C-alpha positions as CSV (number, residue, x, y, z in Angstrom):
1,X,4.0,19.4,-12.4
2,X,0.5,20.6,-13.4
3,X,-1.3,23.8,-12.2
4,X,-3.5,24.7,-15.0
5,X,-7.1,24.7,-14.7
6,X,-7.8,21.1,-15.2
7,X,-5.7,20.1,-12.2
8,X,-7.5,22.6,-10.2
9,X,-10.9,21.4,-11.3
10,X,-9.8,17.8,-10.2
11,X,-9.2,18.9,-6.7
12,X,-12.6,20.5,-6.6
13,X,-14.0,17.3,-7.3
14,X,-12.1,15.0,-5.1
15,X,-12.5,17.6,-2.1
16,X,-16.1,18.6,-2.7
17,X,-18.3,18.1,0.6
18,X,-18.6,14.2,1.8
19,X,-21.7,12.7,3.8
20,X,-21.6,12.6,7.4
21,X,-20.1,9.5,7.7
22,X,-16.8,10.7,5.7
23,X,-14.0,12.9,6.4
24,X,-11.3,14.9,4.8
25,X,-7.6,14.2,5.4
26,X,-6.6,15.9,8.4
27,X,-5.7,19.2,7.8
28,X,-2.5,19.4,9.8
29,X,-1.2,17.0,7.1
30,X,-2.7,18.6,3.8
31,X,0.2,20.4,2.9
32,X,2.4,17.6,3.2
33,X,5.2,17.3,0.2
34,X,3.8,13.5,0.4
35,X,-0.3,14.5,-0.1
36,X,1.0,17.2,-2.6
37,X,2.8,14.8,-4.8
38,X,0.2,12.4,-4.6
39,X,-2.3,15.3,-5.9
40,X,0.3,16.1,-8.4
41,X,1.0,19.7,-7.0
42,X,4.3,21.4,-7.0
43,X,6.6,20.2,-3.8
44,X,9.4,21.7,-1.9
45,X,11.3,18.3,-2.6
46,X,10.7,14.8,-3.8
47,X,8.9,13.1,-0.8
48,X,10.1,9.9,0.6
49,X,8.7,6.7,2.2
50,X,9.6,3.0,2.0
51,X,7.7,-0.2,1.8
52,X,8.3,-2.3,5.1
53,X,9.9,0.4,6.5
54,X,7.9,0.4,9.6
55,X,9.9,-2.9,10.9
56,X,12.4,-5.8,9.7
57,X,15.4,-3.8,9.1
58,X,15.7,-1.9,12.6
59,X,17.2,-3.0,15.7
60,X,14.5,-1.1,17.4
61,X,11.8,-3.1,15.9
62,X,13.3,-6.4,16.6
63,X,13.8,-5.5,20.0
64,X,10.2,-4.3,20.6
65,X,8.9,-7.5,19.1
66,X,11.0,-10.0,20.8
67,X,8.5,-12.5,21.9
68,X,5.9,-11.3,20.5
69,X,4.0,-12.8,17.3
70,X,3.1,-11.0,14.1
71,X,-1.0,-11.0,14.6
72,X,-0.5,-10.4,18.3
73,X,1.6,-7.2,17.4
74,X,-0.5,-5.9,14.8
75,X,-3.4,-6.2,17.5
76,X,-1.8,-4.0,20.3
77,X,-2.2,-0.4,19.7
78,X,1.0,0.5,22.1
79,X,3.3,-1.7,19.9
80,X,1.5,-0.6,16.5
81,X,2.1,3.0,17.2
82,X,5.6,2.5,18.4
83,X,6.6,0.5,15.4
84,X,4.8,3.1,13.0
85,X,7.0,5.6,14.5
86,X,10.1,4.2,14.5
87,X,11.1,4.9,10.9
88,X,9.8,8.5,11.0
89,X,11.9,9.1,13.8
90,X,15.0,7.5,12.1
91,X,14.9,8.3,8.8
92,X,12.6,11.2,8.3
93,X,10.8,9.7,5.8
94,X,7.9,12.2,4.7
95,X,5.1,9.5,5.5
96,X,4.4,6.9,8.1
97,X,2.9,3.8,7.1
98,X,0.3,2.1,9.6
99,X,2.0,-1.1,11.0
100,X,-0.2,-4.1,10.0
101,X,-0.5,-7.1,7.9
102,X,-2.7,-7.7,4.9
103,X,-4.4,-10.7,6.5
104,X,-5.2,-8.9,9.7
105,X,-9.1,-8.4,8.4
106,X,-9.4,-11.9,7.6
107,X,-8.3,-12.8,10.9
108,X,-10.6,-10.2,12.7
109,X,-13.3,-11.9,10.9
110,X,-12.5,-15.2,12.5
111,X,-10.6,-17.0,9.7
112,X,-8.3,-19.6,11.2
113,X,-5.1,-18.8,10.2
114,X,-1.8,-17.7,11.4
115,X,1.9,-15.9,10.3
116,X,4.4,-18.6,10.4
117,X,8.4,-17.1,11.0
118,X,10.0,-18.1,7.7
119,X,6.7,-19.2,5.9
120,X,4.3,-16.5,6.0
121,X,0.6,-16.5,6.4
122,X,-1.0,-20.1,6.5
123,X,-4.8,-20.5,6.4
124,X,-6.0,-23.7,8.2
125,X,-9.0,-24.6,6.1
126,X,-8.5,-23.1,2.5
127,X,-11.5,-22.0,0.6
128,X,-12.3,-24.3,-2.1
129,X,-15.9,-24.5,-2.4
130,X,-19.0,-22.3,-2.4
131,X,-19.8,-23.6,0.9
132,X,-16.4,-22.3,2.4
133,X,-17.4,-19.0,1.4
134,X,-19.5,-18.8,4.8
135,X,-16.0,-18.2,6.6
136,X,-16.4,-14.9,5.2
137,X,-18.6,-12.6,6.9
138,X,-18.8,-8.7,7.0
139,X,-16.1,-6.8,8.8
140,X,-17.2,-4.0,11.2
141,X,-15.3,-1.5,12.6
142,X,-15.8,-3.2,16.3
143,X,-14.0,-6.1,14.6
144,X,-10.6,-4.1,14.4
145,X,-11.5,-1.4,17.3
146,X,-7.6,-1.9,18.1
147,X,-7.0,0.1,14.5
148,X,-9.0,2.8,15.4
149,X,-7.1,3.2,18.7
150,X,-3.7,2.8,17.4
151,X,-4.7,5.5,14.5
152,X,-5.9,8.0,17.1
153,X,-2.6,7.4,18.7
154,X,-0.4,8.0,15.5
155,X,-2.1,11.0,14.4
156,X,-1.5,12.9,17.7
157,X,2.0,11.7,17.7
158,X,2.8,12.0,14.2
159,X,1.5,15.8,13.9
160,X,1.9,17.0,10.3
161,X,3.3,13.8,9.0
162,X,0.7,12.1,7.0
163,X,-0.3,8.3,7.8
164,X,-0.6,5.7,5.3
165,X,-3.2,3.1,5.7
166,X,-3.2,0.0,3.7
167,X,-4.9,-3.2,2.9
168,X,-4.2,-6.4,0.8
169,X,-6.1,-6.4,-2.8
170,X,-8.7,-8.9,-3.1
171,X,-6.7,-11.3,-5.6
172,X,-3.8,-11.4,-3.3
173,X,-6.0,-12.3,-0.3
174,X,-7.8,-15.0,-2.4
175,X,-4.5,-16.5,-3.1
176,X,-3.4,-17.2,0.3
177,X,-7.1,-18.3,1.0
178,X,-7.2,-20.5,-1.9
179,X,-4.1,-21.9,-1.8
180,X,-3.9,-22.2,2.2
181,X,-0.4,-20.5,2.2
182,X,2.2,-18.5,0.0
183,X,2.4,-20.2,-3.5
184,X,5.0,-19.9,-6.4
185,X,2.4,-21.1,-9.0
186,X,-1.0,-20.3,-7.6
187,X,-2.2,-23.5,-9.0
188,X,-5.4,-23.5,-6.8
189,X,-6.4,-20.0,-7.1
190,X,-6.0,-20.1,-11.2
191,X,-7.8,-23.4,-11.3
192,X,-10.7,-21.7,-9.4
193,X,-10.6,-18.4,-11.4
194,X,-10.4,-20.5,-15.1
195,X,-12.7,-23.7,-13.8
196,X,-15.4,-21.5,-11.8
197,X,-15.2,-18.3,-12.4
198,X,-18.7,-17.9,-10.7
199,X,-17.2,-18.7,-7.3
200,X,-14.2,-16.9,-7.9
201,X,-16.1,-13.9,-8.9
202,X,-18.1,-14.3,-5.6
203,X,-14.9,-14.7,-3.7
204,X,-13.3,-11.6,-4.8
205,X,-16.3,-9.6,-4.2
206,X,-16.9,-10.7,-1.0
207,X,-13.1,-9.9,-0.2
208,X,-13.6,-6.5,-1.7
209,X,-16.1,-5.8,0.9
210,X,-14.2,-6.9,3.5
211,X,-11.1,-4.7,2.2
212,X,-13.4,-1.9,1.7
213,X,-14.4,-1.8,5.0
214,X,-10.8,-2.1,6.5
215,X,-9.7,0.5,4.9
216,X,-12.7,2.9,5.5
217,X,-11.8,2.2,9.3
218,X,-8.5,3.6,8.8
219,X,-9.7,6.7,6.8
220,X,-12.2,7.5,9.1
221,X,-9.8,7.2,12.1
222,X,-7.3,9.5,10.5
223,X,-5.1,7.8,7.5
224,X,-4.5,10.7,5.1
225,X,-3.9,8.0,2.3
226,X,-4.2,4.3,1.9
227,X,-2.5,1.8,-0.3
228,X,-3.7,-1.2,-1.8
229,X,-1.2,-3.9,-1.7
230,X,-1.2,-6.7,-4.9
231,X,1.4,-8.4,-4.3
232,X,0.8,-11.2,-6.4
233,X,-1.2,-9.9,-9.3
234,X,2.3,-10.1,-11.6
235,X,1.5,-13.6,-11.9
236,X,-1.6,-12.6,-14.1
237,X,-1.7,-12.2,-17.6
238,X,-3.5,-9.1,-18.6
239,X,-6.9,-10.4,-19.9
240,X,-7.4,-12.5,-16.8
241,X,-6.5,-9.5,-14.5
242,X,-9.0,-7.2,-16.6
243,X,-12.1,-9.9,-16.8
244,X,-11.2,-11.8,-13.2
245,X,-9.4,-9.3,-10.8
246,X,-9.6,-5.7,-11.9
247,X,-13.8,-5.5,-11.1
248,X,-12.7,-6.5,-7.4
249,X,-10.1,-3.9,-7.0
250,X,-12.1,-1.4,-8.6
251,X,-15.0,-1.9,-6.3
252,X,-12.4,-1.1,-3.1
253,X,-11.3,2.1,-4.9
254,X,-14.8,3.1,-5.7
255,X,-16.0,2.5,-2.0
256,X,-13.3,4.8,-0.7
257,X,-13.2,7.6,-3.4
258,X,-15.6,9.7,-1.5
259,X,-13.3,10.2,1.6
260,X,-10.9,12.5,-0.8
261,X,-7.7,10.9,0.4
262,X,-4.9,9.5,-2.2
263,X,-5.4,5.9,-3.3
264,X,-2.3,4.3,-4.0
265,X,-2.2,0.9,-6.0
266,X,1.1,-1.4,-5.7
267,X,2.0,-4.9,-7.0
268,X,5.3,-6.7,-7.7
269,X,5.9,-7.8,-11.2
270,X,3.2,-5.8,-12.7
271,X,4.7,-4.0,-15.6
272,X,2.4,-5.5,-18.1
273,X,-0.6,-4.5,-15.8
274,X,0.5,-1.1,-15.0
275,X,-2.4,0.6,-17.4
276,X,-4.9,-1.4,-15.8
277,X,-4.2,-1.1,-12.1
278,X,-4.5,2.4,-12.9
279,X,-7.7,1.9,-14.7
280,X,-9.0,0.3,-11.4
281,X,-9.1,3.7,-9.5
282,X,-5.9,4.7,-8.3
283,X,-4.7,8.1,-8.0
284,X,-1.2,7.0,-7.5
285,X,0.3,4.0,-9.2
286,X,3.3,2.1,-7.4
287,X,6.0,0.8,-10.1
288,X,8.3,-2.0,-9.1
289,X,11.9,-1.6,-10.3
290,X,11.4,-3.7,-13.4
291,X,10.2,-0.7,-15.6
292,X,11.8,2.9,-15.6
293,X,9.3,5.3,-14.4
294,X,9.1,7.5,-17.7
295,X,7.9,3.9,-19.5
296,X,6.1,3.5,-16.5
297,X,4.0,6.9,-17.4
298,X,3.7,5.8,-21.3
299,X,2.1,2.8,-20.1
300,X,-0.5,4.3,-17.5
301,X,-1.1,7.7,-19.2
302,X,-1.6,11.0,-18.0
303,X,-3.5,12.1,-14.8
304,X,-1.5,9.9,-12.5
305,X,1.0,10.2,-9.7
306,X,3.7,7.4,-9.6
307,X,5.5,5.9,-7.0
308,X,9.0,4.1,-6.8
309,X,11.1,2.7,-8.1
310,X,15.0,2.1,-6.8
311,X,15.8,-1.6,-6.8
312,X,15.8,-2.7,-2.8
313,X,19.3,-4.7,-3.5
314,X,21.2,-1.3,-4.7
315,X,20.9,-0.3,-0.7
316,X,23.9,-3.2,-0.5
317,X,25.9,-1.6,-3.0
318,X,27.4,1.2,-1.0
319,X,26.9,4.8,-1.0
320,X,28.6,5.8,-4.3
321,X,26.3,3.2,-6.2
322,X,23.1,4.2,-4.3
323,X,23.2,7.6,-5.1
324,X,24.0,7.0,-8.9
325,X,21.0,4.7,-9.1
326,X,19.1,7.2,-7.1
327,X,19.8,10.0,-9.5
328,X,18.8,7.8,-12.5
329,X,15.2,7.2,-10.8
330,X,15.2,10.9,-10.3
331,X,16.1,11.7,-13.9
332,X,13.4,9.3,-15.1
333,X,10.6,11.0,-12.8
334,X,11.8,14.6,-13.6
335,X,8.7,15.3,-16.2
336,X,6.2,13.2,-14.2
337,X,3.1,15.2,-12.9
338,X,3.7,13.8,-9.3
339,X,6.2,11.2,-7.9
340,X,7.0,9.6,-4.7
341,X,10.2,8.3,-4.3
342,X,10.1,4.9,-2.8
343,X,11.7,1.3,-3.4
344,X,10.4,-0.8,-6.1
345,X,9.4,-3.3,-3.6
346,X,9.9,-3.6,0.3
347,X,13.0,-3.2,2.7
348,X,14.9,-6.5,2.9
349,X,15.4,-7.3,6.4
350,X,19.3,-7.1,6.6
351,X,19.4,-3.8,4.8
352,X,21.6,-1.1,6.9
353,X,19.0,1.4,8.7
354,X,22.0,4.3,8.1
355,X,21.5,3.8,4.3
356,X,17.9,4.3,4.1
357,X,18.4,7.7,6.2
358,X,21.3,8.5,4.0
359,X,18.8,7.7,0.9
360,X,16.3,10.0,2.3
361,X,18.4,12.8,3.0
362,X,19.7,12.5,-0.5
363,X,16.8,12.6,-2.5
364,X,15.7,15.5,-0.6
365,X,18.8,17.1,-1.1
366,X,18.9,16.9,-4.8
367,X,15.1,17.6,-5.6
368,X,15.0,20.8,-3.1
369,X,13.8,24.0,-4.7
C-alpha cells in the first residue's frame, strides 16, 4: 500500500472543499477498511463485499420479495432497506450495496419497461431513431425520492459500514433500450453504433446525464462510494469502446468527481478493456475472474485500486476448494496498491449463503494485520 507523498497529495486533491450542493463521505464510514482500500491506504484486513449480495441467494430475501415485482421492490424504501441490510447482517461484509436495478432511472423518467422473471428488462418501445430520443428526459431527484428516503434509512442503520450506490453504464443501458431487452449479439445496438454514429453518440450522452443524476442523488443522500456497472461492455472491441463508449462513461465519472467518494468501474468479459475502463475515470477497477489480478494491474497501470475476483462458481466446490482458490486470489493481490475482495461477477441464486459467510471470515482471517 502506498504511504508516500504522492499518495497523500492525491488525497488532498480528492478531499478538497466542495460546493454547497456536494458532500463528503459520511465521517462514520471514512476509516472503514473498504474505503481505505479504495483510497489505496493501509487496511486492517482486506475488505470484502459481493455483487448481487443483496438478494437472490438468501432465503430471507426470497421471503420478503414474495408477491412483489422487482421494480416495485426497488421503489419501496422499506423493502430496499431490509434487502440491503440482509447480507450485512448475515455475512459481516465490509460494505453494503444499495438494492436496486440498473433500469430504475429509466423507469423513473417514464420509459415503458418491465423486468420479467427469467428474462430481464424488456422495453416496450425500443429506441431506434432520432425521434425516439424524446423518450429520454432529464432525471430529477423528485423522480427517485424513494432512493433518497431509503438511503437515509440505510445510513442510520449501517452506522460505520459504507453504502455503495450504483448505476448502469450508458452502453449497457443503451443495449437494453435499443435491443428492447437482453441480447447475446447486440446486433441492433452495434448497427446504430456503426451505422449512425451521431445518433449513437447522442443516445449515450443523454444516458450519461441520466446516470450521473441518479448517482448524484445517491451520493447526496449518503452513499459512501459508487459503482458503475457496464455489464455488457465485454462485447466491444477496444477501438470501439474507446471511440464510441468511453466518452459517455467518462462523462458520468467526471460529473461525480467533486464529491470525493471512490468511483468503481466494473464490466464482465472486459479483460481487453481494463486499461480503457481505468482511463474513463474510475478510482477502483473491478476485474472479473478471467484475468488474474497481477496481470490486471499490469494492464491498468499504477494509481488505481482493484476489486475482485474469485470465480462465483468456485463457491459450489466445497470449503477446501473455496479456500484454495481464495488464497490464489489473495496471493495475486499481495502487491496491489489497494484491493477489495469480491467475486468476479455476481452471486449465483443457488449459492449456499453459508459458503459466502465462511468466505468473508476466511478473507478477514487470512489478511488480518
